[in-house]
C-alpha positions in Angstrom: 132.4 108.3 107.0 136.2 106.9 106.5 136.1 103.2 106.0 137.2 100.9 109.1 139.8 98.2 108.5 138.2 94.8 108.2 138.2 92.3 111.1 136.6 89.2 110.8 135.2 89.2 114.3 133.7 92.7 113.6 131.6 90.5 111.2 130.4 87.9 113.6 129.5 90.2 116.6 127.8 92.6 114.5 125.6 90.1 112.9 124.9 88.5 116.1 124.2 92.2 117.8 121.3 92.5 115.1 119.9 88.7 115.5 119.6 89.1 119.4 118.3 91.8 119.3 115.8 90.7 116.7 115.1 88.0 119.0 114.8 90.1 122.0 112.2 92.4 120.1 110.7 89.5 118.1 111.0 91.5 114.9 112.3 91.1 111.2 115.8 93.0 110.5 117.8 93.4 107.3 121.3 93.0 106.6 122.9 93.6 103.6 126.3 91.5 103.1 128.0 92.7 100.5 130.9 90.1 99.1 132.6 88.6 95.6 133.5 85.5 98.1 130.1 84.2 98.6 131.0 80.6 99.6 133.2 82.5 102.2 130.4 84.9 103.0 128.2 81.7 103.4 131.2 80.4 106.1 131.3 83.4 108.1 127.4 83.3 108.4 128.0 79.3 109.8 130.6 80.8 112.5 128.4 84.1 113.4 124.9 81.9 114.2 126.4 79.1 115.7 127.0 80.7 119.3 123.4 81.5 119.2 122.1 77.9 118.5 119.7 79.6 115.4 118.9 77.7 112.5 120.5 78.5 109.5 118.9 78.5 105.9 119.9 79.6 102.4 117.5 81.1 99.3 118.1 81.1 96.2 116.8 81.3 93.1 118.5 78.0 92.3 116.7 76.0 95.4 116.6 75.9 99.2 117.8 74.5 101.4 118.7 74.3 105.9 122.3 74.0 107.3 122.6 70.9 109.5 124.3 72.1 112.6 124.9 67.6 113.9 126.1 66.8 109.9 127.6 69.8 108.9 126.2 69.7 105.8 123.0 71.7 103.7 120.0 69.9 103.6 117.7 70.6 101.0 114.9 71.5 101.8 112.3 73.3 99.0 112.2 73.7 94.9 113.5 76.7 93.2 111.3 79.9 92.5 112.0 83.3 92.5 112.7 86.6 94.4 109.3 87.1 95.0 108.9 83.4 96.3 111.8 83.3 98.5 111.2 86.6 100.4 107.6 84.6 101.0 109.3 81.2 102.1 111.6 83.3 104.5 108.2 85.4 106.1 106.8 81.8 106.7 109.6 80.8 108.9 109.1 80.8 112.4 112.6 82.4 113.4 116.3 82.3 112.2 118.7 83.6 110.4 118.1 83.2 106.0 120.7 84.0 103.7 119.2 85.5 100.2 121.3 85.8 97.3 120.6 87.7 94.2 117.9 89.6 95.2 119.0 92.8 95.7 118.2 94.1 92.0 114.6 93.3 92.5 114.7 95.3 95.0 115.3 98.6 92.6 113.2 101.8 92.8 113.3 101.9 89.2 113.5 98.6 87.5 112.5 96.1 90.7 109.4 94.2 91.0 107.1 96.7 93.6 105.6 93.4 95.7 108.6 92.4 96.6 109.5 96.2 98.0 105.8 96.1 99.5 106.4 92.6 101.2 110.0 93.3 102.9 108.0 97.0 104.2 105.5 94.4 105.4 108.3 92.2 107.3 110.5 94.8 108.2 107.4 97.0 110.0 105.4 94.2 112.0 105.9 91.8 115.0 104.9 88.4 113.0 107.8 86.2 114.0 107.8 84.3 117.2 111.4 84.1 117.6 112.7 86.8 115.7 114.7 86.6 111.4 117.2 88.5 110.1 117.2 88.3 106.4 121.3 88.0 105.5 120.9 89.2 101.6 124.5 88.7 99.7 125.4 90.5 97.1 128.0 92.0 94.9 129.7 95.1 96.3 127.9 97.2 93.8 124.2 96.2 95.5 124.1 99.0 97.8 122.7 101.2 95.0 120.2 98.6 94.4 118.3 98.9 97.5 114.7 100.9 97.5 115.2 104.3 98.9 112.1 103.4 101.4 114.3 101.1 103.3 117.9 101.6 102.3 118.1 102.8 106.2 116.4 99.9 107.8 119.5 97.6 106.1 122.4 96.8 108.5 125.6 96.7 105.7 128.4 94.5 106.1 131.0 94.3 104.0 133.5 91.2 103.1 137.0 92.2 101.5 139.0 90.2 99.8 141.8 88.4 102.0 145.2 89.6 103.0 148.3 88.0 102.8 148.4 87.0 106.3 145.0 85.2 105.6 146.1 84.0 102.2 149.9 81.9 103.9 147.4 81.1 106.3 145.1 79.2 103.1 148.3 78.2 101.4 149.5 76.4 104.0 146.8 74.3 104.5 146.9 73.6 100.2 150.2 72.9 100.8 149.9 69.9 103.3 147.5 68.2 101.4 148.9 68.6 98.1 152.4 66.9 100.5 150.4 64.6 101.8 148.9 63.4 97.5 152.2 63.2 96.9 153.6 61.2 99.7 155.9 63.9 100.0 157.6 64.2 103.5 157.7 67.7 105.1 157.3 69.1 108.7 155.0 72.0 109.8 158.2 74.0 109.6 159.1 73.6 106.4 155.1 74.1 105.2 155.3 77.8 105.9 158.1 78.3 105.0 157.6 77.2 101.5 153.6 77.9 101.5 154.6 81.9 102.6 156.0 83.3 99.0 153.5 81.5 97.1 150.6 83.0 98.8 152.1 86.9 97.5 150.5 85.5 94.0 147.6 84.7 95.6 146.9 88.4 96.7 143.9 90.0 95.1 141.8 87.0 94.8 138.7 86.0 96.3 139.6 82.9 99.2 138.3 80.1 96.9 139.9 81.5 93.8 142.8 81.6 96.1 142.4 78.0 96.6 141.4 76.8 93.2 145.0 79.0 91.7 147.5 77.6 93.9 145.8 73.8 93.4 146.0 74.5 89.8 149.8 75.6 90.7 151.0 73.2 92.4 149.0 69.5 90.7 151.9 69.0 87.7 154.3 68.8 90.9 153.5 69.6 94.1 157.2 69.8 94.9 158.4 72.2 92.8 157.5 75.6 94.4 159.1 77.5 92.6 157.6 75.7 89.2 154.1 76.9 91.2 155.5 80.6 92.7 156.3 81.2 88.7 152.6 79.9 87.4 151.2 82.0 90.5 152.6 85.0 89.7 152.1 84.6 86.0 148.9 84.6 86.3 148.6 86.9 89.3 149.8 89.5 86.2 147.7 88.3 83.6 145.0 88.8 86.1 145.7 92.7 86.8 146.3 93.6 83.9 143.5 91.7 81.5 141.4 93.1 83.9 142.3 96.6 86.5 145.0 97.5 84.3 147.7 97.1 86.8 151.1 95.8 86.0 153.3 95.6 88.9 157.6 97.0 88.4 160.3 95.5 88.6 162.3 97.4 91.3 165.8 95.3 91.4 167.5 97.3 89.2 166.6 100.8 89.2 168.9 104.0 89.2 168.9 106.2 92.3 167.3 109.6 91.4 169.5 112.7 90.4 168.8 116.1 91.9 165.3 115.2 93.6 167.4 115.5 96.6 164.6 117.5 99.1 161.7 114.6 97.7 163.9 111.5 98.4 164.6 112.7 101.7 160.8 113.1 102.0 160.0 109.4 101.0 162.5 108.1 103.7 161.3 110.4 106.6 157.8 108.3 105.5 158.8 105.7 105.0 158.1 103.6 107.9 154.6 105.0 107.8 154.1 103.4 104.2 152.9 100.3 106.3 151.0 101.9 108.6 147.2 101.1 108.4 144.8 103.6 109.8 145.1 107.2 110.5 148.3 107.3 110.7 149.7 105.9 107.6 151.3 107.6 104.8 149.3 108.3 102.2 151.6 109.7 99.2 153.2 112.3 97.0 151.6 114.1 93.3 154.8 114.9 91.9 154.0 117.6 89.5 156.3 118.7 86.5 157.0 118.1 82.4 158.0 114.9 81.8 161.3 113.3 81.5 162.0 114.5 85.2 162.5 111.2 86.5 158.8 110.7 87.9 158.2 107.2 87.0 161.3 106.2 87.7 161.0 107.3 91.5 158.2 105.4 92.0 160.1 102.2 91.6 163.4 103.5 93.4 160.6 103.9 96.7 159.6 100.5 96.4 163.2 99.2 95.9 164.1 101.5 99.6 161.6 100.8 101.2 161.7 96.4 100.7 157.7 96.9 98.7 156.3 96.0 95.5 155.2 98.9 93.1 151.8 98.7 91.1 151.3 100.8 88.1 147.3 101.4 88.8 146.5 102.4 84.6 143.5 104.6 85.5 143.2 106.4 81.8 143.3 102.3 80.1 140.5 101.4 82.5 138.6 104.6 81.7 138.9 104.0 78.2 138.6 100.1 77.3 135.9 99.2 79.7 132.8 102.0 79.5 129.6 100.1 81.0 131.8 98.3 83.6 134.1 100.8 84.6 132.6 102.1 87.8 132.5 97.8 88.8 136.0 97.7 88.1 136.8 101.1 89.1 135.7 99.1 92.9 136.9 96.3 92.4 140.5 97.9 91.3 140.6 99.7 94.5 139.4 96.0 96.4 142.5 94.8 94.8 145.2 97.5 95.9 144.0 97.2 99.2 144.2 93.3 100.0 147.7 93.6 98.1 149.0 96.3 100.7 151.6 97.7 102.1 152.9 98.6 98.8 153.5 101.4 96.3 151.0 102.4 94.0 151.6 104.5 91.2 149.3 106.2 89.1 151.1 108.1 86.2 149.5 111.1 84.4 146.5 111.2 87.0 145.3 114.3 85.1 143.7 111.9 82.8 141.3 110.5 85.3 139.5 113.8 85.3 139.9 114.9 81.3 135.9 114.4 80.4 133.7 115.5 83.3 130.5 115.1 80.8 127.1 113.5 81.4 127.8 112.0 77.6 128.3 108.8 79.2 126.0 109.2 82.3 128.2 110.1 84.3 129.8 107.7 84.7 133.6 109.4 84.5 132.5 111.9 87.4 131.3 109.1 89.1 134.4 107.8 89.2 136.8 110.7 89.5 134.5 111.1 92.7 135.4 107.8 93.5 139.3 108.2 92.9 138.9 111.5 95.4 137.3 109.7 98.3 139.5 106.4 97.7 142.6 108.6 98.2 141.4 110.3 100.9 139.4 107.6 102.8 141.6 104.6 102.1 142.2 103.2 105.3 145.4 100.6 103.9 149.2 101.3 103.6 148.6 102.4 99.9 151.5 105.3 99.5 150.2 106.1 96.2 152.4 108.2 93.8 150.9 110.2 91.9 152.2 111.9 88.3 151.0 115.0 86.4 152.1 117.0 83.5 149.2 118.9 82.7 146.7 120.7 85.2 144.5 122.2 82.6 142.3 118.5 82.2 141.5 119.2 85.7 140.4 122.5 86.0 139.3 123.2 90.0 140.2 119.6 90.7 143.7 120.4 90.3 143.9 122.7 92.8 142.3 120.2 95.3 144.7 117.5 94.8 147.5 119.4 96.4 145.5 119.8 99.4 146.5 118.2 102.8 144.4 114.3 103.9 144.5 113.5 100.2 148.4 113.6 99.5 150.8 114.1 102.1 152.7 116.1 100.2 152.3 117.4 96.5 156.9 117.9 95.0 157.2 120.4 91.2 159.7 118.1 89.7 161.8 120.6 87.2 164.3 119.8 84.8 167.7 119.2 86.7 170.1 122.4 87.3 173.5 122.4 86.0 174.8 120.1 88.6 172.5 117.7 89.0 173.1 117.5 84.7 176.7 116.9 85.1 176.3 113.9 88.1 173.5 112.3 85.6 175.7 112.6 83.0 179.0 111.2 84.9 177.0 108.3 85.6 175.8 107.0 82.0 178.9 108.0 80.2 181.2 105.8 82.5 183.6 104.0 81.1 182.6 105.4 77.3 185.5 107.8 77.6 188.9 108.9 79.1 187.8 111.6 80.9 184.3 111.2 81.8 184.3 113.7 84.3 185.5 116.4 81.9 182.9 115.9 79.3 179.8 115.3 81.8 181.2 119.2 83.3 181.3 120.3 79.6 177.9 119.0 78.8 176.5 120.0 81.3 177.7 123.6 80.9 175.7 123.2 77.2 172.7 121.2 77.8 170.2 123.8 79.8 166.8 122.9 80.3 167.5 119.3 78.5 165.0 117.1 81.2 166.9 114.1 81.9 165.2 112.5 79.3 167.0 114.0 76.8 170.1 113.4 78.8 170.1 110.3 78.7 168.9 109.8 75.2 171.8 112.3 73.3 174.1 109.6 75.5 172.1 106.5 74.0 172.8 108.1 70.7 176.1 109.0 70.4 177.2 106.1 71.2 175.2 103.9 68.7 176.6 106.8 66.1 179.6 106.0 67.1 179.3 102.4 67.1 178.1 102.4 63.8 181.0 104.7 62.9 183.5 102.1 63.9 184.6 104.8 66.4 185.2 105.5 69.9 182.6 108.1 71.6 184.2 111.7 71.4 182.9 114.5 73.2 182.4 115.6 69.4 180.0 113.6 69.1 178.8 114.2 72.4 177.9 118.0 71.4 176.7 117.4 68.3 174.1 114.8 69.6 173.5 117.9 72.4 172.9 120.9 69.5 170.6 118.6 67.8 168.2 118.5 70.5 168.2 121.8 71.5 165.6 123.7 69.9 163.4 120.7 71.4 164.3 120.6 74.5 164.3 124.4 74.8 160.8 124.8 73.5 159.6 121.9 75.5 160.7 123.4 78.7 158.8 127.0 77.3 155.4 125.1 77.2 155.9 124.6 81.1 156.2 127.3 81.8 152.7 128.5 83.3 152.8 124.9 84.9 156.1 125.9 86.6 154.6 129.4 88.0 151.9 127.1 89.5 154.7 124.7 91.2 155.8 127.7 92.8 153.0 128.6 94.5 150.9 125.5 95.5 154.3 123.1 95.8 157.2 122.5 97.1 160.4 121.7 94.7 161.6 118.1 94.5 165.2 119.1 94.8 167.3 122.5 94.0 166.9 124.0 90.8 168.7 126.2 87.9 170.0 129.3 89.7 
């Protein structure tokens, strides 16, 4: 079943229904709340149980406490103990809601405590609670795999993901108002909103608690220097994405319009409005198959520029290769971060590297990550428009064909070497201002560079210009032709190397633009 968009009201309503059912049946119920934001989960619980007028407890190995509604603070009720002691203490309560943290690992069938599983099974099966008791286990997002198989079906699953931009904007306004008050700087509400909302973009991908801390750190040196604060937040965000999740936000300002990809560009232009839509009507993305150097990477930046969305490069191979042992957890965190950053364009270059090793040498981690990636591509309801590229189907095996099916990508395009007219336009652009008669040179070179990729042509022009500068002479057609001749054999060999991929593309992909002949 596809995941639903998160709605805080749904969370509260679900918890209240479970609590009401528990009270009516005088039974014990269990909920699993998965989140990376412990503090926010507790705050959400406070709001959810307030309308029911029941007691709220918080049990951890650090100690036990109860929330005092009148004083709006936690009061200690017991000493620290182990997971079994915490569950036994909850078992002795007359009713209410008990939030338990870091207990789920102790339930595991393989390495957990059988006494804990037995006690939980006893509590969930007997009418031992006079007023109804709801156990809320607050755990990390990977906790579901730790639930005991015999009891897993009795848990109600709830998830609190990373905050979206509108929620972060509210947090930014609140923190900015406090910082300005401490600095004794007067600013009205409209001004606070105008300055705070851009700062919130640097907080996307953080938990609510981390977002507050990051904003306070950014504002601390000079609360009224909003430009400097924004720069600090963007640098922090870029470092976190690169170091922890193998992501990079690409520059979309200075991008060239693609040449020779007319059909693909038209398709993207038609889909531009749906790139911001959440749910089943959203634009999913495109898969670009083709040899290297044909403009696939440039296209992702161009899409972001044209539709006004950030482009996030997701380096799957780096995430897999450098983080063995934590790969699955980081993959889940990466998906959650991309969803929080939506709407955006997600660029996955050489997606075949995600399927390069499905052996069991790593305990099946790569195979599970591959399955998680395919599920995310199909089921993610958030507006993450995927631009994925591939120049090798051999590494994907049978998965290669399934990647082109509907509901995973909107379409698959084959991006081949540019035809003569496309080569002429590219050369005319890159030679502008370098020759007396640019049009003549571009036409002549276009005739002589069949099978050259866009990258080959760009390199040809740059190297000819560099040689002319080195010799102290103006650039000439002869120099350009010399560079073309020097590259000809390599370009032809590279073209022939991808003939099998080209045949596959003709069968299963649409052409990205006009082809030679």
